C-alpha positions in Angstrom: 9.7 4.7 -13.7 11.6 6.1 -10.7 10.1 4.2 -7.7 11.9 6.1 -5.1 9.0 8.3 -4.1 6.1 7.6 -6.5 2.8 8.9 -5.4 -0.6 8.1 -6.7 -3.2 10.7 -5.8 -6.6 9.0 -6.4 -8.6 11.0 -3.9 -10.9 14.0 -4.4 -9.7 16.9 -2.3 -12.7 16.8 0.1 -12.9 13.0 0.4 -11.8 11.1 3.4 -8.4 9.7 2.4 -6.6 6.6 3.4 -2.9 7.2 3.1 -0.8 4.1 2.2 2.9 3.7 1.7 4.3 0.6 0.0 8.0 -0.2 0.6 9.7 -2.4 -2.0 13.3 -3.4 -2.7 14.0 -3.0 -6.4 12.1 -4.4 -9.3 11.5 -8.0 -8.2 8.6 -10.4 -8.8 7.4 -10.0 -5.2 7.6 -6.2 -5.3 5.8 -6.1 -8.6 3.1 -8.5 -7.3 2.6 -6.4 -4.2 2.2 -3.2 -6.2 -0.2 -4.8 -8.6 -2.3 -6.4 -5.9 -2.4 -3.2 -3.8 -3.4 -1.1 -6.7 -6.2 -3.6 -7.6 -7.4 -3.6 -4.0 -7.3 0.2 -3.8 -9.2 0.6 -7.0 -11.8 -2.0 -6.0 -12.4 -0.9 -2.4 -11.1 2.7 -2.1 -11.6 4.2 -5.5 -11.2 7.9 -5.2 -10.4 7.8 -1.5 -6.7 6.9 -1.2 -3.1 8.1 -1.6 -0.5 5.6 -2.4 3.2 6.3 -2.1 5.8 3.8 -3.3 9.3 3.8 -1.8 12.1 1.7 -3.3 14.5 1.0 -0.5 17.3 0.1 -2.9 17.4 3.8 -3.9 16.6 5.4 -0.5 17.3 2.8 2.2 17.2 5.5 4.9 13.5 5.9 4.5 12.9 2.4 6.1 13.7 3.7 9.6 10.8 6.1 9.7 8.2 3.4 9.6 10.4 0.7 11.1 10.4 -1.4 8.0 12.2 -4.8 8.6 11.0 -6.7 5.6 9.8 -5.9 2.1 7.4 -5.6 0.5 5.5 -3.9 3.3 2.4 -1.7 3.0 1.8 0.8 5.8 -1.5 2.5 6.4 -0.6 5.9 7.8 -4.0 7.5 8.0 -6.5 7.1 9.5 -4.7 6.2 12.7 -3.7 3.8 14.2 -0.9 2.9 11.8 -1.2 -0.6 10.4 1.3 -2.8 8.5 1.2 -5.9 6.3 4.2 -7.7 4.9 4.2 -9.8 1.8 2.9 -9.8 -1.8 -0.6 -8.8 -0.7 -2.2 -11.6 -2.8 -4.7 -12.5 0.0 -7.2 -9.8 -0.5 -9.3 -10.6 2.6 -6.1 -10.6 4.8 -5.1 -7.2 3.3 -8.6 -5.7 3.9 -8.8 -7.0 7.5 -5.1 -6.1 8.2 -5.5 -2.5 6.9 -9.0 -2.1 8.3 -10.6 -1.4 4.9 -14.3 -2.1 4.4 -15.0 -4.1 1.2 -17.0 -2.2 -1.4 -18.6 -5.3 -2.9 -19.1 -8.9 -2.0 -15.8 -10.9 -2.4 -15.7 -14.5 -3.6 -14.4 -16.9 -1.0 
């Protein structure tokens, strides 16, 4: 899979869409974990209401400047504004939901 600019369109055309961009650096365990965790969170809490773009900075490092990416993996919520960022493997679901200002769809186990 070419992860330079991989997009997942999971939103219905008329739905309110949350736009996310995940920056990774190659196929590493941390990058794979971040992608897996983010997809799980999106499907659980944003099903049908998100766009996810994955950018591999080993292929296109110049794209890091646009969102001021200093560490990877980093997820950026582009829309709705304001822009929000989280760095790491995104394994802490509560932290990701709070950090990206996403309302949980169902009760999470503590």
